[in-house]
Steps between C-alpha positions, in 0.01 A plus 500: 500500500861611483579816304747505226794732564573741230884528506492815296286673773737369777799630305333831466440506867866430562618772259250756645616417852867561416412817305283652774739406785775681301277803429306525834705304750392187684246700709340675199451194288173362621337179368211704350758722308691194388187322371382813321840560340502129386152546363355217719236497771623534859328169568741345245796635688367351826428169324870451464652697787380558857615860478761745382774365730463151365517629148798721553678234705436240233652737232804585724549131558483433122748767420747390758449133422608573136834647627544237775437208268767623260751570783436153665553330164830682457596417859414132444721495190792609725518850358738729677393790719624734227265337229215506750535868567540585128189289413294668772586840376446394139158348588386827663631707222321275233185526707528880500555508122221250418243537779581829684183494699621186680817676626301811586252276690786339700643853571164642620431199734852484632459862614136478627472453873135398464600184307691215655629188323345180625714281715547223249638736247728673754621163625582368139683821413693510831598133483638539156693819573634332813626211289666731259647704773656201673642366175638844418668534835640141474651601158621830650291673228288683763634692794436326837320808627233491236163370631219335293302819534799694365535265204123527413523884512810509290395251232123531475386837658790693357443374142125578529574850641745566211240399240223696665714809518567485128130458438425806707767716357456416129128406485501443125569162355783394732726218376773354709831378347785271581686811626222539759548134600873544534445819708275304735737204514 
């Protein structure tokens, strides 16, 4: 007989995973610790995920997908490169203000050599960045020497680094403003 999934428990697993990855790093956040923090049995964790990598990768995919869906929708509407960049920065700033653990989670994983994005996610991100880069070069909005890797680092990683640096230096209730968005833009 199939078991009924308790979505509150699954959500607690997700929140605990992000929290523990931020606090202990990818290597320090074991499936057992995640389950204990979420107040579920370790077996419940394994009922839904094969292991920690699958859980973390799923969360990383979910967070990136939120951003990519918004950017693809803007791109499909014919938004300019300028609007796309502003919305990307705005989305990450909003995420930092409303769900700081998500941005911290991205930061930790992007700097952890023991965690590698799955091929599908890498491919989707690279494909989109390449499309934006080609369009930007066609419109002479992006220097011809800029690579897709450069564009990703400038737009995504730089913004995440900026946010994280503020979190680390101020540690109390950090709020980002339009001035911060303008600074990043």
